[in-house]
NUTIKE-815721 format. One record per residue (C-alpha): y, z, x; residue number from 1. Coordinates in steps of 0.5 Angstrom, whole numbers, padded with zeros to 4 digits, always signed. Example, Ala and Ser with C-alpha at 12.3 -4.5 7.8 and 13.67 -1.06 7.14 Angstrom:
<nodes>
+-------+-------+-------+-----+
!     y !     z !     x ! pos !
+-------+-------+-------+-----+
! -0009 ! +0016 ! +0025 !   1 !
! -0002 ! +0014 ! +0027 !   2 !
+-------+-------+-------+-----+
</nodes>
This chain:
<nodes>
+-------+-------+-------+-----+
!     y !     z !     x ! pos !
+-------+-------+-------+-----+
! +0021 ! +0007 ! -0029 !   1 !
! +0015 ! +0011 ! -0030 !   2 !
! +0018 ! +0013 ! -0036 !   3 !
! +0016 ! +0009 ! -0043 !   4 !
! +0019 ! +0015 ! -0047 !   5 !
! +0025 ! +0011 ! -0051 !   6 !
! +0029 ! +0017 ! -0050 !   7 !
! +0028 ! +0018 ! -0042 !   8 !
! +0030 ! +0011 ! -0042 !   9 !
! +0036 ! +0010 ! -0046 !  10 !
! +0039 ! +0016 ! -0042 !  11 !
! +0038 ! +0013 ! -0036 !  12 !
! +0041 ! +0007 ! -0038 !  13 !
! +0047 ! +0011 ! -0040 !  14 !
! +0047 ! +0011 ! -0046 !  15 !
! +0046 ! +0018 ! -0049 !  16 !
! +0049 ! +0020 ! -0055 !  17 !
! +0053 ! +0028 ! -0054 !  18 !
! +0047 ! +0031 ! -0058 !  19 !
! +0042 ! +0028 ! -0053 !  20 !
! +0045 ! +0030 ! -0047 !  21 !
! +0046 ! +0037 ! -0050 !  22 !
! +0038 ! +0038 ! -0051 !  23 !
! +0037 ! +0035 ! -0045 !  24 !
! +0040 ! +0040 ! -0041 !  25 !
! +0038 ! +0045 ! -0046 !  26 !
! +0031 ! +0043 ! -0045 !  27 !
! +0031 ! +0043 ! -0052 !  28 !
! +0026 ! +0036 ! -0052 !  29 !
! +0019 ! +0035 ! -0052 !  30 !
! +0018 ! +0032 ! -0045 !  31 !
! +0014 ! +0033 ! -0039 !  32 !
! +0016 ! +0036 ! -0034 !  33 !
! +0016 ! +0028 ! -0029 !  34 !
! +0020 ! +0026 ! -0035 !  35 !
! +0026 ! +0031 ! -0034 !  36 !
! +0026 ! +0030 ! -0027 !  37 !
! +0027 ! +0022 ! -0029 !  38 !
! +0032 ! +0025 ! -0035 !  39 !
! +0036 ! +0030 ! -0031 !  40 !
! +0037 ! +0025 ! -0024 !  41 !
! +0040 ! +0020 ! -0028 !  42 !
! +0046 ! +0025 ! -0032 !  43 !
! +0048 ! +0027 ! -0023 !  44 !
! +0053 ! +0022 ! -0024 !  45 !
! +0056 ! +0025 ! -0032 !  46 !
! +0061 ! +0030 ! -0030 !  47 !
! +0059 ! +0034 ! -0036 !  48 !
! +0052 ! +0035 ! -0034 !  49 !
! +0052 ! +0035 ! -0027 !  50 !
! +0052 ! +0043 ! -0025 !  51 !
! +0047 ! +0045 ! -0031 !  52 !
! +0042 ! +0038 ! -0029 !  53 !
! +0042 ! +0040 ! -0022 !  54 !
! +0040 ! +0048 ! -0024 !  55 !
! +0034 ! +0045 ! -0028 !  56 !
! +0032 ! +0039 ! -0023 !  57 !
! +0031 ! +0045 ! -0017 !  58 !
! +0027 ! +0049 ! -0024 !  59 !
! +0022 ! +0043 ! -0024 !  60 !
! +0016 ! +0045 ! -0020 !  61 !
! +0015 ! +0041 ! -0012 !  62 !
! +0007 ! +0038 ! -0014 !  63 !
! +0011 ! +0034 ! -0020 !  64 !
! +0016 ! +0032 ! -0014 !  65 !
! +0010 ! +0030 ! -0011 !  66 !
! +0006 ! +0027 ! -0015 !  67 !
! +0012 ! +0023 ! -0017 !  68 !
! +0014 ! +0021 ! -0010 !  69 !
! +0006 ! +0018 ! -0009 !  70 !
! +0007 ! +0013 ! -0016 !  71 !
! +0008 ! +0005 ! -0014 !  72 !
! +0013 ! +0005 ! -0021 !  73 !
! +0017 ! +0012 ! -0017 !  74 !
! +0024 ! +0010 ! -0019 !  75 !
! +0028 ! +0010 ! -0012 !  76 !
! +0034 ! +0013 ! -0015 !  77 !
! +0030 ! +0019 ! -0017 !  78 !
! +0026 ! +0019 ! -0010 !  79 !
! +0033 ! +0018 ! -0007 !  80 !
! +0034 ! +0025 ! -0009 !  81 !
! +0028 ! +0028 ! -0008 !  82 !
! +0028 ! +0025 ! -0001 !  83 !
! +0035 ! +0028 ! +0000 !  84 !
! +0032 ! +0035 ! -0003 !  85 !
! +0026 ! +0035 ! +0001 !  86 !
! +0030 ! +0034 ! +0007 !  87 !
! +0035 ! +0040 ! +0006 !  88 !
! +0029 ! +0044 ! +0004 !  89 !
! +0024 ! +0042 ! +0010 !  90 !
! +0019 ! +0041 ! +0004 !  91 !
! +0013 ! +0036 ! +0008 !  92 !
! +0009 ! +0036 ! +0003 !  93 !
! +0014 ! +0032 ! +0000 !  94 !
! +0017 ! +0028 ! +0005 !  95 !
! +0010 ! +0026 ! +0008 !  96 !
! +0008 ! +0023 ! +0001 !  97 !
! +0014 ! +0019 ! +0002 !  98 !
! +0012 ! +0017 ! +0010 !  99 !
! +0006 ! +0014 ! +0006 ! 100 !
! +0008 ! +0010 ! +0001 ! 101 !
! +0009 ! +0004 ! +0003 ! 102 !
! +0013 ! +0001 ! -0003 ! 103 !
! +0020 ! +0005 ! -0001 ! 104 !
! +0026 ! +0002 ! +0003 ! 105 !
! +0027 ! +0003 ! +0010 ! 106 !
! +0033 ! +0006 ! +0009 ! 107 !
! +0028 ! +0012 ! +0007 ! 108 !
! +0024 ! +0013 ! +0013 ! 109 !
! +0031 ! +0012 ! +0017 ! 110 !
! +0034 ! +0018 ! +0014 ! 111 !
! +0027 ! +0022 ! +0015 ! 112 !
! +0028 ! +0020 ! +0022 ! 113 !
! +0034 ! +0022 ! +0023 ! 114 !
! +0034 ! +0029 ! +0020 ! 115 !
! +0026 ! +0031 ! +0019 ! 116 !
! +0024 ! +0037 ! +0023 ! 117 !
! +0019 ! +0036 ! +0028 ! 118 !
! +0012 ! +0037 ! +0025 ! 119 !
! +0015 ! +0031 ! +0020 ! 120 !
! +0017 ! +0027 ! +0026 ! 121 !
! +0010 ! +0027 ! +0028 ! 122 !
! +0007 ! +0026 ! +0022 ! 123 !
! +0011 ! +0019 ! +0022 ! 124 !
! +0007 ! +0018 ! +0028 ! 125 !
! +0001 ! +0016 ! +0025 ! 126 !
! +0004 ! +0010 ! +0020 ! 127 !
! +0004 ! +0005 ! +0027 ! 128 !
! +0004 ! -0001 ! +0022 ! 129 !
! +0011 ! +0002 ! +0020 ! 130 !
! +0014 ! +0004 ! +0026 ! 131 !
! +0012 ! -0003 ! +0030 ! 132 !
! +0015 ! -0006 ! +0023 ! 133 !
! +0022 ! -0003 ! +0024 ! 134 !
! +0022 ! +0000 ! +0032 ! 135 !
! +0029 ! +0002 ! +0030 ! 136 !
! +0026 ! +0008 ! +0026 ! 137 !
! +0024 ! +0010 ! +0033 ! 138 !
! +0030 ! +0010 ! +0035 ! 139 !
! +0033 ! +0015 ! +0030 ! 140 !
! +0027 ! +0019 ! +0032 ! 141 !
! +0029 ! +0019 ! +0039 ! 142 !
! +0036 ! +0022 ! +0037 ! 143 !
! +0033 ! +0027 ! +0032 ! 144 !
! +0035 ! +0034 ! +0036 ! 145 !
! +0028 ! +0036 ! +0034 ! 146 !
! +0025 ! +0029 ! +0038 ! 147 !
! +0021 ! +0034 ! +0043 ! 148 !
! +0017 ! +0031 ! +0050 ! 149 !
! +0010 ! +0030 ! +0046 ! 150 !
! +0014 ! +0026 ! +0040 ! 151 !
! +0017 ! +0022 ! +0046 ! 152 !
! +0012 ! +0020 ! +0050 ! 153 !
! +0008 ! +0018 ! +0045 ! 154 !
! +0014 ! +0013 ! +0042 ! 155 !
! +0014 ! +0010 ! +0049 ! 156 !
! +0006 ! +0009 ! +0048 ! 157 !
! +0007 ! +0005 ! +0043 ! 158 !
! +0014 ! +0001 ! +0045 ! 159 !
! +0009 ! -0001 ! +0051 ! 160 !
! +0003 ! -0003 ! +0049 ! 161 !
! +0006 ! -0006 ! +0041 ! 162 !
! +0013 ! -0008 ! +0043 ! 163 !
! +0013 ! -0011 ! +0051 ! 164 !
! +0008 ! -0015 ! +0051 ! 165 !
! +0007 ! -0022 ! +0049 ! 166 !
! +0004 ! -0024 ! +0042 ! 167 !
! -0003 ! -0027 ! +0043 ! 168 !
! -0002 ! -0035 ! +0039 ! 169 !
! -0006 ! -0035 ! +0032 ! 170 !
! -0011 ! -0041 ! +0033 ! 171 !
! -0010 ! -0047 ! +0028 ! 172 !
! -0018 ! -0048 ! +0028 ! 173 !
! -0018 ! -0040 ! +0024 ! 174 !
! -0013 ! -0041 ! +0020 ! 175 !
! -0016 ! -0049 ! +0018 ! 176 !
! -0023 ! -0046 ! +0016 ! 177 !
! -0020 ! -0040 ! +0013 ! 178 !
! -0016 ! -0044 ! +0009 ! 179 !
! -0021 ! -0049 ! +0007 ! 180 !
! -0026 ! -0044 ! +0004 ! 181 !
! -0019 ! -0040 ! +0000 ! 182 !
! -0018 ! -0047 ! -0003 ! 183 !
! -0024 ! -0050 ! -0005 ! 184 !
! -0025 ! -0042 ! -0009 ! 185 !
! -0018 ! -0043 ! -0013 ! 186 !
! -0021 ! -0050 ! -0014 ! 187 !
! -0025 ! -0047 ! -0019 ! 188 !
! -0019 ! -0044 ! -0023 ! 189 !
! -0014 ! -0049 ! -0022 ! 190 !
! -0017 ! -0056 ! -0021 ! 191 !
! -0009 ! -0058 ! -0020 ! 192 !
! -0008 ! -0055 ! -0014 ! 193 !
! -0006 ! -0060 ! -0009 ! 194 !
! -0009 ! -0058 ! -0003 ! 195 !
! -0005 ! -0062 ! +0002 ! 196 !
! +0001 ! -0058 ! +0000 ! 197 !
! -0003 ! -0052 ! +0001 ! 198 !
! -0004 ! -0054 ! +0008 ! 199 !
! +0001 ! -0056 ! +0009 ! 200 !
! +0006 ! -0050 ! +0008 ! 201 !
! +0001 ! -0045 ! +0011 ! 202 !
! +0001 ! -0051 ! +0019 ! 203 !
! +0008 ! -0049 ! +0018 ! 204 !
! +0008 ! -0041 ! +0017 ! 205 !
! +0004 ! -0042 ! +0022 ! 206 !
! +0008 ! -0046 ! +0028 ! 207 !
! +0013 ! -0039 ! +0026 ! 208 !
! +0009 ! -0034 ! +0026 ! 209 !
! +0007 ! -0036 ! +0033 ! 210 !
! +0013 ! -0036 ! +0036 ! 211 !
! +0015 ! -0029 ! +0034 ! 212 !
! +0012 ! -0022 ! +0038 ! 213 !
! +0008 ! -0017 ! +0035 ! 214 !
! +0013 ! -0013 ! +0031 ! 215 !
! +0016 ! -0018 ! +0027 ! 216 !
! +0010 ! -0020 ! +0027 ! 217 !
! +0008 ! -0013 ! +0023 ! 218 !
! +0014 ! -0014 ! +0019 ! 219 !
! +0012 ! -0020 ! +0016 ! 220 !
! +0006 ! -0018 ! +0014 ! 221 !
! +0010 ! -0011 ! +0010 ! 222 !
! +0015 ! -0016 ! +0007 ! 223 !
! +0013 ! -0024 ! +0007 ! 224 !
! +0009 ! -0028 ! +0002 ! 225 !
! +0002 ! -0030 ! +0000 ! 226 !
! +0001 ! -0035 ! +0005 ! 227 !
! +0004 ! -0032 ! +0011 ! 228 !
! +0000 ! -0027 ! +0010 ! 229 !
! -0007 ! -0031 ! +0009 ! 230 !
! -0004 ! -0033 ! +0016 ! 231 !
! -0002 ! -0027 ! +0020 ! 232 !
! -0009 ! -0024 ! +0017 ! 233 !
! -0013 ! -0028 ! +0022 ! 234 !
! -0008 ! -0026 ! +0028 ! 235 !
! -0012 ! -0023 ! +0034 ! 236 !
! -0008 ! -0016 ! +0034 ! 237 !
! -0012 ! -0012 ! +0029 ! 238 !
! -0006 ! -0008 ! +0028 ! 239 !
! -0003 ! -0015 ! +0024 ! 240 !
! -0008 ! -0015 ! +0021 ! 241 !
! -0008 ! -0008 ! +0018 ! 242 !
! -0001 ! -0009 ! +0016 ! 243 !
! -0003 ! -0015 ! +0011 ! 244 !
! -0008 ! -0010 ! +0007 ! 245 !
! -0001 ! -0005 ! +0007 ! 246 !
! +0004 ! -0010 ! +0004 ! 247 !
! +0006 ! -0007 ! -0003 ! 248 !
! +0005 ! -0014 ! -0005 ! 249 !
! -0002 ! -0014 ! -0004 ! 250 !
! -0005 ! -0016 ! -0010 ! 251 !
! -0012 ! -0015 ! -0013 ! 252 !
! -0014 ! -0024 ! -0012 ! 253 !
! -0012 ! -0023 ! -0005 ! 254 !
! -0016 ! -0017 ! -0003 ! 255 !
! -0022 ! -0021 ! -0006 ! 256 !
! -0021 ! -0027 ! -0002 ! 257 !
! -0020 ! -0022 ! +0005 ! 258 !
! -0027 ! -0019 ! +0002 ! 259 !
! -0031 ! -0026 ! +0002 ! 260 !
! -0028 ! -0028 ! +0009 ! 261 !
! -0034 ! -0026 ! +0013 ! 262 !
! -0030 ! -0028 ! +0019 ! 263 !
! -0026 ! -0021 ! +0018 ! 264 !
! -0028 ! -0015 ! +0023 ! 265 !
! -0032 ! -0009 ! +0020 ! 266 !
! -0026 ! -0005 ! +0020 ! 267 !
! -0021 ! -0010 ! +0015 ! 268 !
! -0027 ! -0010 ! +0010 ! 269 !
! -0028 ! -0002 ! +0011 ! 270 !
! -0021 ! -0001 ! +0010 ! 271 !
! -0021 ! -0006 ! +0003 ! 272 !
! -0027 ! +0000 ! +0002 ! 273 !
! -0023 ! +0005 ! +0002 ! 274 !
! -0017 ! +0003 ! -0003 ! 275 !
! -0018 ! +0007 ! -0010 ! 276 !
! -0014 ! +0001 ! -0013 ! 277 !
! -0017 ! -0004 ! -0011 ! 278 !
! -0024 ! -0002 ! -0012 ! 279 !
! -0023 ! -0001 ! -0020 ! 280 !
! -0024 ! -0008 ! -0020 ! 281 !
! -0031 ! -0010 ! -0021 ! 282 !
! -0031 ! -0017 ! -0018 ! 283 !
! -0028 ! -0013 ! -0011 ! 284 !
! -0033 ! -0008 ! -0012 ! 285 !
! -0040 ! -0013 ! -0012 ! 286 !
! -0036 ! -0018 ! -0006 ! 287 !
! -0036 ! -0011 ! -0002 ! 288 !
! -0044 ! -0010 ! -0004 ! 289 !
! -0045 ! -0018 ! -0001 ! 290 !
! -0041 ! -0017 ! +0005 ! 291 !
! -0046 ! -0014 ! +0011 ! 292 !
! -0040 ! -0011 ! +0014 ! 293 !
! -0037 ! -0006 ! +0008 ! 294 !
! -0040 ! +0000 ! +0011 ! 295 !
! -0046 ! +0002 ! +0008 ! 296 !
! -0044 ! +0009 ! +0006 ! 297 !
! -0039 ! +0005 ! +0002 ! 298 !
! -0044 ! +0000 ! -0001 ! 299 !
! -0049 ! +0004 ! -0003 ! 300 !
! -0042 ! +0009 ! -0008 ! 301 !
! -0041 ! +0001 ! -0010 ! 302 !
! -0048 ! -0001 ! -0012 ! 303 !
! -0049 ! +0004 ! -0018 ! 304 !
! -0044 ! +0001 ! -0021 ! 305 !
! -0047 ! -0005 ! -0021 ! 306 !
! -0050 ! -0010 ! -0029 ! 307 !
! -0056 ! -0010 ! -0028 ! 308 !
! -0056 ! -0019 ! -0028 ! 309 !
! -0052 ! -0017 ! -0021 ! 310 !
! -0057 ! -0012 ! -0019 ! 311 !
! -0064 ! -0016 ! -0020 ! 312 !
! -0059 ! -0023 ! -0017 ! 313 !
! -0058 ! -0018 ! -0011 ! 314 !
! -0065 ! -0015 ! -0011 ! 315 !
! -0067 ! -0022 ! -0008 ! 316 !
! -0061 ! -0024 ! -0003 ! 317 !
! -0063 ! -0025 ! +0003 ! 318 !
! -0056 ! -0026 ! +0006 ! 319 !
! -0055 ! -0018 ! +0004 ! 320 !
! -0056 ! -0012 ! +0008 ! 321 !
! -0063 ! -0010 ! +0008 ! 322 !
! -0062 ! -0003 ! +0006 ! 323 !
! -0057 ! -0005 ! +0000 ! 324 !
! -0063 ! -0010 ! -0003 ! 325 !
! -0067 ! -0004 ! -0003 ! 326 !
! -0062 ! +0000 ! -0006 ! 327 !
! -0062 ! -0005 ! -0012 ! 328 !
! -0070 ! -0007 ! -0013 ! 329 !
! -0070 ! +0001 ! -0013 ! 330 !
! -0065 ! +0001 ! -0019 ! 331 !
! -0069 ! -0005 ! -0022 ! 332 !
! -0074 ! -0002 ! -0022 ! 333 !
! -0072 ! +0005 ! -0025 ! 334 !
! -0068 ! +0001 ! -0031 ! 335 !
! -0074 ! -0003 ! -0032 ! 336 !
! -0079 ! +0003 ! -0032 ! 337 !
! -0073 ! +0006 ! -0038 ! 338 !
! -0074 ! +0000 ! -0042 ! 339 !
+-------+-------+-------+-----+
</nodes>
């Protein structure tokens, strides 16, 4: 759950007393709108509270619900309620935010595909990764009465481009080269790391992945494990690479591995640079500045966040972009003048 309030957690566990339930339904608790949202959803199954809980949930501002569905830690039971309410009320903004959250189960998206209005279905077309990973979503869209000729045409294009051609093999040499650099870095943190075992796991995954079509590779990129993602990031198909980055299981350490991989295309590095969660990590910011494929505008904004010792090092580093080197040199001179 989002809330750490012990009273909210007690209500969610079904352990609330008669007094606590009464205070909740009378709105006499010092709860935020979000805490009321979570609590009220969990008492909907209680016959003593269902009618009043529905009434109060209808009064919670829509912006609160929209903020809630954007959170990675959002409770799926609460999101399920918000989703159905949005479908019934035709709340385009809420449905779009649910569609954009890669962490939600495909079942949620299938319901939107089957019941959403035309504008919502069109917004679903923007997330090609999910549609290719779960082609059944497109099938649900096609039987939706609101599916128009434009949407059908786009679905046909996606099928023709991504689902019908045979997937290209991922070269074993590229995977091994990529793995060697990763293992060398990981052994600095864990000297006991068994490099041969890591290599064997990756090659086994590669053999299995090379037998898959594009759709299954994209789905695996979203739902698979770290080893599978490290193989799939080398897939010749850019959509598969993007799916790796959109996996809800991707952590900072993996993002850092990819930023330091100079063989990855600029589009992938740019996608990492645009991710607000990953760019809260100083090590990732530094690696992005050092990577010449990072968009200059993004790299410049990151330079201003660097520590003095890193600025001085980058000012002398001939491997970074000339623009970045000049900027770091100027920042170092300015800081020295102030001192």
